[in-house]
C-alpha positions as CSV (number, residue, x, y, z in Angstrom):
1,M,55.2,103.4,42.2
2,S,57.8,105.9,42.9
3,N,55.4,108.6,42.0
4,Q,52.8,107.1,44.4
5,S,52.8,108.5,47.9
6,P,53.3,106.3,51.0
7,D,50.0,106.1,51.9
8,E,48.9,104.9,48.3
9,E,52.2,102.3,48.2
10,I,50.5,100.7,51.6
11,V,47.1,100.2,50.2
12,F,48.6,98.8,46.8
13,L,50.4,96.1,49.3
14,R,47.6,95.3,51.4
15,Q,45.6,94.3,48.2
16,R,48.4,92.5,47.0
17,V,48.5,90.3,50.6
18,S,45.0,89.9,50.3
19,E,45.1,88.4,47.0
20,L,48.0,86.3,47.9
21,E,45.8,85.2,51.0
22,K,43.1,84.2,48.6
23,V,45.3,82.6,46.4
24,L,46.8,80.7,49.4
25,E,43.1,79.9,50.3
26,H,42.3,78.5,46.8
27,K,45.5,76.3,46.8
28,N,44.4,74.9,49.9
29,Q,41.1,74.2,48.8
30,L,42.4,72.5,46.1
31,Q,44.7,70.7,47.6
32,Q,42.1,69.2,49.8
33,E,40.2,68.5,46.9
34,L,43.2,66.9,45.2
35,E,43.5,64.5,48.4
36,E,39.9,63.7,48.4
37,C,40.3,62.7,44.6
38,N,43.3,60.6,45.7
39,R,41.2,58.9,48.4
40,K,38.3,58.6,46.2
41,N,40.6,56.9,43.5
42,A,42.1,54.7,45.8
43,E,38.6,53.3,46.8
44,L,37.3,53.2,43.4
45,A,40.6,51.1,42.3
46,E,39.7,49.0,45.5
47,V,36.2,48.6,44.3
48,F,37.3,48.0,40.8
49,Q,39.7,45.4,42.0
50,K,36.9,43.6,44.2
51,T,34.6,43.9,41.2
52,Q,37.1,42.3,38.8
53,E,37.7,39.6,41.3
54,Q,33.8,39.0,41.8
55,S,33.6,39.2,38.0
56,S,36.5,36.3,37.7
57,L,34.2,34.5,40.8
58,Y,31.2,34.9,38.9
59,K,32.6,34.0,35.6
60,M,34.4,30.8,37.2
61,I,31.3,29.5,39.0
62,I,29.1,30.3,35.9
63,D,31.7,28.2,33.3
64,K,32.0,25.5,36.4
65,A,28.3,24.9,36.8
66,L,27.0,21.8,35.6
67,D,23.9,23.2,34.2
68,W,23.7,25.1,30.7
69,I,23.6,29.0,31.3
70,F,23.3,31.4,28.7
71,V,22.0,35.1,27.7
72,K,20.6,36.0,24.3
73,D,19.7,39.6,23.1
74,K,16.5,40.5,21.2
75,N,17.7,39.3,18.1
76,Y,18.4,36.0,19.7
77,R,22.4,36.2,19.6
78,Y,24.2,34.9,22.3
79,L,25.6,37.3,24.8
80,L,26.8,34.7,27.3
81,V,27.4,31.2,27.3
82,N,29.4,29.0,29.8
83,D,31.7,26.3,29.4
84,T,29.1,23.5,29.7
85,V,27.3,24.9,26.6
86,A,30.1,25.3,24.6
87,H,31.6,22.1,25.4
88,S,28.6,20.2,25.1
89,L,28.0,21.5,21.5
90,G,31.6,21.0,20.6
91,K,32.2,24.9,20.2
92,T,33.7,27.4,22.2
93,A,32.1,30.3,23.9
94,K,34.0,32.8,21.4
95,D,32.3,30.7,18.6
96,M,29.0,31.2,19.9
97,I,29.1,34.8,21.4
98,G,27.5,37.1,18.8
99,K,25.7,34.6,16.7
100,D,22.0,33.2,16.7
101,D,21.3,29.2,16.9
102,V,21.1,28.8,13.3
103,E,24.5,30.7,12.8
104,I,26.2,28.0,15.3
105,N,24.3,25.2,12.8
106,L,22.2,23.6,15.3
107,P,19.5,21.9,12.9
108,T,16.6,24.0,11.7
109,E,14.1,21.4,13.6
110,I,15.7,22.2,16.8
111,V,15.6,25.8,16.4
112,F,11.9,26.4,15.1
113,G,10.3,23.2,16.1
114,N,8.8,20.3,15.0
115,P,5.4,19.0,16.0
116,D,5.6,15.3,14.5
117,K,8.7,14.7,16.5
118,N,7.3,16.7,19.8
119,I,9.9,19.2,19.5
120,R,9.1,22.8,20.6
121,G,12.2,24.5,19.3
122,F,14.0,27.6,20.6
123,R,13.0,30.4,18.5
124,Q,9.3,30.2,19.9
125,D,10.5,29.9,23.4
126,D,12.9,32.9,22.9
127,Q,9.9,34.9,21.3
128,L,7.7,34.5,24.3
129,V,10.4,35.5,26.6
130,I,11.5,38.4,24.8
131,A,7.8,39.5,24.8
132,G,7.7,39.2,28.7
133,E,6.8,35.7,29.5
134,T,8.9,32.9,31.6
135,I,9.0,29.9,29.8
136,H,9.6,26.4,31.3
137,N,10.2,23.1,28.8
138,P,10.7,20.2,30.8
139,Y,11.6,18.3,27.3
140,D,13.9,20.3,25.5
141,P,16.1,18.1,22.9
142,I,19.7,19.5,22.0
143,P,22.0,17.5,19.6
144,C,25.3,16.9,20.8
145,C,28.3,16.9,18.9
146,D,28.8,13.1,18.3
147,G,25.4,13.0,16.4
148,S,23.1,11.9,20.0
149,F,21.0,14.3,21.5
150,Y,20.6,15.9,25.1
151,I,17.5,16.2,26.9
152,L,17.4,19.6,29.0
153,D,15.0,20.7,31.3
154,T,15.0,24.6,30.6
155,K,13.9,27.7,32.2
156,K,14.2,30.9,30.5
157,I,13.5,34.3,31.9
158,P,13.3,37.9,30.6
159,L,16.1,40.5,31.6
160,C,15.2,44.4,32.2
161,N,17.3,47.4,32.4
162,S,16.8,50.4,34.9
163,K,14.1,51.4,32.7
164,G,12.1,48.2,33.2
165,E,12.7,47.4,29.7
166,I,13.4,44.1,28.2
167,F,17.2,43.8,26.6
168,A,17.8,40.1,26.8
169,L,16.8,36.5,28.1
170,L,18.5,34.3,30.5
171,G,18.4,30.6,29.8
172,V,19.3,28.0,32.5
173,A,19.2,24.2,31.5
174,R,19.6,21.0,33.6
175,D,21.0,18.1,31.5
176,I,18.4,15.1,32.3
177,T,19.3,12.8,29.6
178,D,20.7,10.2,32.0
179,R,17.3,10.6,34.1
180,H,15.5,10.6,30.8
181,R,17.2,7.3,29.5
182,A,16.6,5.9,33.0
183,E,13.0,6.5,32.8
184,A,12.8,5.4,29.6
185,E,14.3,2.0,30.5
186,L,12.2,1.7,33.5
187,R,8.9,2.5,31.5
188,Q,10.2,-0.2,29.1
189,S,11.2,-2.5,31.8
190,E,7.5,-2.0,33.4
191,A,6.1,-2.4,30.0
192,K,8.0,-5.8,29.7
193,L,6.9,-6.5,33.2
194,R,3.3,-6.0,32.6
195,Q,3.6,-8.0,29.6
196,R,5.0,-11.2,31.3
197,T,2.3,-10.6,34.0
198,L,-0.3,-10.6,31.6
199,E,1.2,-13.7,29.7
200,L,1.4,-15.5,33.2
201,E,-2.2,-14.5,34.2
202,Q,-3.1,-15.8,30.7
203,T,-1.4,-19.0,31.0
204,L,-2.4,-19.3,34.5
205,Q,-6.0,-19.0,33.3
206,Q,-5.4,-21.3,30.3
207,L,-4.0,-23.7,33.1
208,R,-6.9,-23.3,34.9
209,R,-9.3,-23.9,31.9
210,T,-7.3,-26.8,30.9
211,Q,-7.8,-28.4,34.3
212,S,-11.1,-27.6,34.4
213,Q,-11.9,-29.1,31.2
214,L,-9.7,-32.2,32.1
215,I,-11.8,-32.9,35.4
216,H,-15.0,-32.3,33.6
217,S,-14.1,-34.2,30.6
218,E,-13.0,-37.0,32.8
219,K,-15.9,-37.0,34.7
220,M,-18.5,-36.8,31.8
221,S,-16.4,-39.4,30.0
222,S,-16.9,-41.9,33.1
223,L,-20.6,-40.7,33.4
224,G,-20.8,-41.6,29.6
225,Q,-18.9,-44.7,29.8
226,L,-21.4,-45.7,33.0
227,V,-24.5,-44.8,30.7
228,A,-23.3,-46.5,27.9
229,G,-22.5,-49.4,29.7
230,V,-25.9,-49.4,31.8
231,A,-27.6,-49.1,28.5
232,H,-26.0,-52.0,27.0
233,E,-26.4,-54.5,29.9
234,I,-30.2,-53.4,30.2
235,N,-30.4,-53.7,26.2
236,N,-29.9,-57.3,26.1
237,P,-32.6,-58.4,29.0
238,I,-35.0,-55.9,27.8
239,N,-34.5,-57.0,24.2
240,F,-35.1,-60.6,25.3
241,I,-38.1,-59.5,27.4
242,Y,-39.6,-57.5,24.6
243,G,-39.1,-59.9,22.0
244,N,-40.7,-62.8,24.1
245,L,-43.5,-60.9,24.8
246,I,-44.8,-60.8,21.4
247,H,-44.4,-64.8,21.3
248,A,-46.2,-64.8,24.7
249,H,-49.1,-62.4,23.9
250,K,-49.8,-64.7,21.1
251,N,-49.4,-68.0,23.1
252,L,-51.5,-66.5,25.5
253,Q,-54.2,-65.3,22.7
254,D,-53.9,-68.9,21.6
255,L,-55.0,-70.6,25.0
256,L,-57.9,-68.2,25.5
257,N,-59.1,-68.8,22.4
258,L,-58.8,-72.6,23.0
259,L,-60.3,-71.9,26.5
260,S,-63.2,-70.3,24.8
261,L,-63.9,-73.2,22.5
262,Y,-63.9,-75.5,25.6
263,Q,-66.4,-73.3,27.6
264,K,-68.5,-73.2,24.0
265,N,-68.5,-76.9,23.6
266,Y,-68.5,-78.4,27.2
267,P,-70.8,-75.9,28.9
268,D,-71.1,-77.7,32.0
269,P,-67.7,-78.9,33.3
270,V,-67.0,-81.3,36.4
271,P,-67.5,-79.4,39.9
272,D,-63.8,-79.2,40.7
273,I,-63.4,-77.2,37.4
274,C,-66.0,-75.0,38.4
275,E,-64.4,-74.9,42.1
276,Q,-61.1,-73.8,40.6
277,T,-63.0,-71.4,37.7
278,Q,-64.2,-69.3,40.5
279,L,-61.3,-69.5,42.6
280,I,-59.2,-67.9,39.9
281,E,-61.9,-65.5,38.8
282,L,-61.7,-67.0,35.0
283,E,-63.6,-64.3,33.5
284,F,-61.3,-61.5,35.1
285,L,-58.3,-63.4,33.7
286,Q,-59.4,-63.9,30.4
287,E,-60.3,-60.1,30.5
288,D,-57.3,-58.8,32.1
289,L,-54.4,-61.1,30.7
290,P,-54.2,-59.3,27.3
291,K,-54.2,-56.1,29.3
292,L,-51.3,-57.1,31.2
293,I,-49.3,-58.3,28.2
294,C,-50.1,-55.1,26.4
295,S,-49.2,-53.1,29.4
296,M,-45.7,-55.3,29.8
297,Q,-45.0,-54.4,25.9
298,L,-45.6,-50.8,26.5
299,G,-43.2,-50.7,29.6
300,A,-40.4,-52.7,27.7
301,E,-41.0,-49.8,24.8
302,R,-40.5,-47.3,27.2
303,I,-37.1,-48.9,28.5
304,C,-36.1,-49.3,25.1
305,Q,-36.6,-45.5,24.6
306,I,-34.6,-44.8,27.5
307,V,-31.8,-47.1,26.6
308,D,-31.8,-45.5,23.3
309,S,-31.7,-41.9,24.9
310,L,-28.7,-42.9,27.2
311,R,-26.8,-44.1,24.0
312,T,-27.6,-41.1,22.2
313,F,-26.5,-38.8,25.3
314,S,-23.2,-41.0,25.7
315,R,-22.2,-40.7,21.9
316,L,-19.0,-42.5,22.9
317,D,-18.9,-43.7,19.2
318,Q,-19.0,-39.7,18.1
319,A,-15.7,-38.2,19.4
320,A,-15.0,-36.6,16.2
321,L,-17.4,-34.2,14.1
322,K,-20.6,-35.6,12.5
323,F,-23.8,-34.7,11.5
324,V,-26.7,-34.8,14.3
325,D,-30.1,-34.4,14.8
326,I,-30.1,-31.4,17.2
327,H,-33.4,-32.3,18.2
328,E,-32.8,-35.8,19.3
329,S,-29.9,-34.6,21.3
330,I,-32.2,-32.3,23.3
331,D,-34.7,-34.9,23.7
332,S,-32.4,-37.8,24.9
333,T,-31.2,-35.1,27.6
334,L,-34.8,-34.2,28.5
335,M,-35.4,-37.8,28.9
336,I,-32.8,-38.5,31.2
337,L,-33.9,-35.5,33.1
338,E,-37.6,-36.5,33.2
339,H,-37.6,-37.5,36.9
340,R,-36.9,-33.9,37.4
341,L,-39.2,-32.5,35.6
342,N,-42.0,-34.7,37.1
343,P,-43.9,-33.4,40.2
344,Q,-42.1,-34.2,43.5
345,T,-43.8,-34.2,47.0
346,H,-42.8,-30.4,47.5
347,L,-42.7,-28.8,44.1
348,P,-45.1,-28.9,41.1
349,K,-44.4,-30.3,37.6
350,I,-42.3,-28.0,35.5
351,K,-44.1,-27.5,32.5
352,L,-42.1,-28.4,29.2
353,I,-42.4,-26.1,26.2
354,K,-40.5,-27.1,23.0
355,K,-40.6,-24.8,19.7
356,Y,-38.5,-26.9,17.3
357,D,-37.9,-25.4,13.9
358,N,-37.3,-27.6,11.0
359,L,-33.6,-27.9,11.3
360,P,-31.1,-30.2,9.2
361,L,-28.4,-32.2,10.3
362,V,-25.9,-30.0,12.3
363,E,-22.2,-30.7,11.9
364,C,-21.1,-31.0,15.6
365,Y,-19.3,-32.9,18.6
366,A,-22.3,-34.5,19.9
367,G,-21.5,-35.6,23.0
368,H,-20.1,-32.7,23.9
369,L,-22.8,-30.9,22.8
370,N,-25.0,-32.8,25.0
371,Q,-23.3,-32.0,27.9
372,V,-23.9,-28.1,27.2
373,F,-27.8,-29.1,27.1
374,M,-27.3,-31.0,30.5
375,N,-25.6,-28.3,32.1
376,I,-27.9,-25.6,31.1
377,L,-31.2,-27.4,31.8
378,V,-30.0,-28.8,35.0
379,N,-29.5,-25.1,36.2
380,A,-32.8,-24.2,34.6
381,I,-34.2,-26.8,37.0
382,D,-32.3,-25.8,39.9
383,A,-33.6,-22.1,39.5
384,L,-37.2,-23.4,39.6
385,E,-36.4,-25.9,42.2
386,G,-35.0,-22.7,44.3
387,T,-31.8,-24.5,44.8
388,G,-29.8,-22.2,42.2
389,S,-28.4,-19.8,44.7
390,Q,-27.2,-19.8,48.4
391,D,-30.1,-17.8,49.3
392,F,-33.6,-20.0,49.2
393,L,-36.1,-18.8,47.0
394,S,-39.3,-19.2,46.9
395,E,-41.3,-21.6,44.6
396,I,-42.4,-20.6,41.3
397,P,-46.1,-21.4,40.8
398,N,-45.9,-22.3,37.0
399,P,-42.7,-23.4,36.7
400,E,-41.6,-23.5,32.6
401,I,-39.1,-24.5,30.9
402,S,-39.0,-23.6,27.1
403,I,-36.7,-24.7,24.6
404,T,-36.8,-23.0,20.9
405,T,-34.5,-23.9,18.0
406,K,-34.5,-21.9,14.9
407,M,-32.2,-21.4,11.4
408,P,-32.1,-17.4,10.9
409,N,-29.7,-18.1,8.0
410,P,-28.5,-20.9,6.2
411,Q,-25.1,-20.7,8.0
412,E,-26.1,-21.1,11.7
413,I,-28.7,-22.4,14.3
414,I,-29.8,-20.9,17.4
415,I,-30.9,-23.0,20.6
416,C,-32.4,-20.9,23.3
417,I,-33.4,-22.6,26.5
418,A,-35.2,-20.3,28.8
419,D,-36.7,-20.7,32.5
420,N,-39.4,-18.4,34.3
421,G,-37.3,-18.4,37.6
422,Q,-36.2,-15.8,39.8
423,G,-33.3,-14.9,37.3
424,M,-30.1,-13.3,38.2
425,S,-28.6,-10.0,38.8
426,E,-26.2,-8.3,36.4
427,E,-23.1,-8.9,38.7
428,I,-23.8,-12.5,38.9
429,R,-24.7,-12.7,35.0
430,Q,-21.3,-11.3,34.0
431,R,-19.7,-14.1,36.0
432,I,-21.5,-17.0,35.2
433,F,-19.2,-18.4,32.6
434,D,-16.0,-17.9,35.0
435,P,-14.4,-21.3,36.1
436,F,-15.2,-22.3,39.5
437,Y,-17.8,-19.7,40.2
438,T,-21.1,-20.9,41.5
439,T,-24.0,-19.2,43.5
440,K,-25.0,-22.8,44.8
441,P,-24.5,-24.2,48.3
442,V,-21.5,-25.9,49.0
443,G,-21.8,-29.3,47.6
444,K,-24.3,-28.4,45.1
445,G,-22.2,-27.2,42.2
446,T,-18.4,-26.9,41.2
447,G,-18.8,-23.6,39.2
448,L,-17.4,-26.1,36.1
449,G,-20.5,-26.6,34.0
450,L,-21.3,-23.4,32.5
451,S,-17.6,-22.6,32.0
452,I,-17.1,-25.8,30.2
453,S,-20.3,-25.3,28.2
454,H,-19.0,-21.8,27.3
455,Q,-15.7,-23.3,26.1
456,I,-17.6,-26.5,24.0
457,V,-19.8,-23.8,22.3
458,T,-16.9,-21.2,21.7
459,E,-13.7,-23.1,21.5
460,Q,-14.9,-26.5,19.5
461,H,-17.7,-25.2,17.8
462,R,-16.8,-21.7,16.7
463,G,-20.2,-20.4,18.2
464,S,-21.4,-18.1,20.9
465,L,-23.1,-18.6,24.2
466,N,-24.9,-15.8,26.1
467,C,-27.3,-15.7,29.0
468,I,-29.9,-12.8,29.1
469,S,-31.6,-12.5,32.7
470,S,-32.8,-10.0,35.2
471,V,-34.1,-10.5,38.8
472,G,-37.5,-11.9,38.7
473,K,-37.5,-12.3,35.1
474,G,-36.2,-15.7,34.6
475,S,-33.1,-16.7,32.5
476,E,-32.6,-17.4,28.9
477,F,-29.4,-19.3,27.5
478,I,-28.6,-18.9,23.6
479,I,-26.6,-21.0,21.9
480,K,-25.4,-20.2,18.3
481,I,-23.5,-22.7,16.3
482,P,-22.4,-22.8,12.6
483,L,-24.3,-25.3,10.5
484,H,-20.9,-26.4,9.3
485,Q,-17.8,-26.7,11.2
486,K,-15.3,-25.5,8.2
487,N,-11.5,-26.0,9.0
488,A,-12.4,-27.2,12.4
489,D,-9.1,-28.8,14.0
């Protein structure tokens, strides 16, 4: 350095000073950068502390949540489970993290499903979520540690990274076991209540049917007793009259023969006899008296037929099952209703058409079956007279009632009673066998006749009673009963 000139030394020193200034400047920059780093480190430390606090808070919230919260990776292994999930399954979060549902010993049918038990299975839902779908399963059964089952309402959604790629799934499930149990109990209670209500309705209907049957049976019993009593009271004097008419006819014939002998042997009577003969018109009496006696005999026979019909209809001696001539029962009913079939002041005669097949004796409750014939025939007559409805129907110009009997097979007989009246609508037809249902005006019907008839045919005789009718085409009642009432009560 001593070999250098002063100028050279000055230049050298200036260079050193410049270098030192640069070093000092760089030091200052480093000091500033260090201070900035310290500041940022402090900020990062503060952020990290806050993040830890938030993470702890989030973990606390997740663990304390009553809902089941879990995260699974693409291999269906648990990345996160809250305490609710772990405790409900009798495990710890540590036991579950990194394992799938099979590895934590859940039943196979719960994992992979069981259609027979309406179980969808976790794996099926997990696969759909990993594929990008959101799944909601409102009935998700999970076995708990005590062997019973939780019922969960589960929703699963896919989780994506910053690139939009699905890397896991998030599941949130709510325990609805109590609600499901309450709903099941409610459904059971409702079912029991409906069953009880149905039983009460059936009991009420049975009581109504029994009441109507008792009323009608009492009515028919009283009618039967009255009919039988009238028949008995008429039978004695008519038998006396009918029996004496035979003797009266013989005695009258003898007297007329004797009178003829007198006229033949004494052709010239005294004036008093001639006068009396003209006064009483003897020739007319001789001709008319035999006709009069014959007419009285016919009338007495007619009364005897009516009495027999009354007895047949009442059937008080046939409360049990007996073999009966069905045609005789129908004819006895027609005999009682004959006055309604004959022409009246405002109504024409109702034509009666009978098509009887050759039927054997039928085992039945004859008195009850006669009630059926009576009820159906009365309704048919009412329909033809225009009194079968609250709306007055126009008169039928040529009213007819047809009665057909046949035996389609050796086990049953069929009785069809049809009229050519105005018929009835489908709505009315469906209700005609309901108790207390009637279309007749007030005071004309009780609504019990056809209901009782249906019970008699279906319940007592194990048969069927149906009606075919349409507006403007008349009505037909079809009675089917077995020929024999086997095992009847």
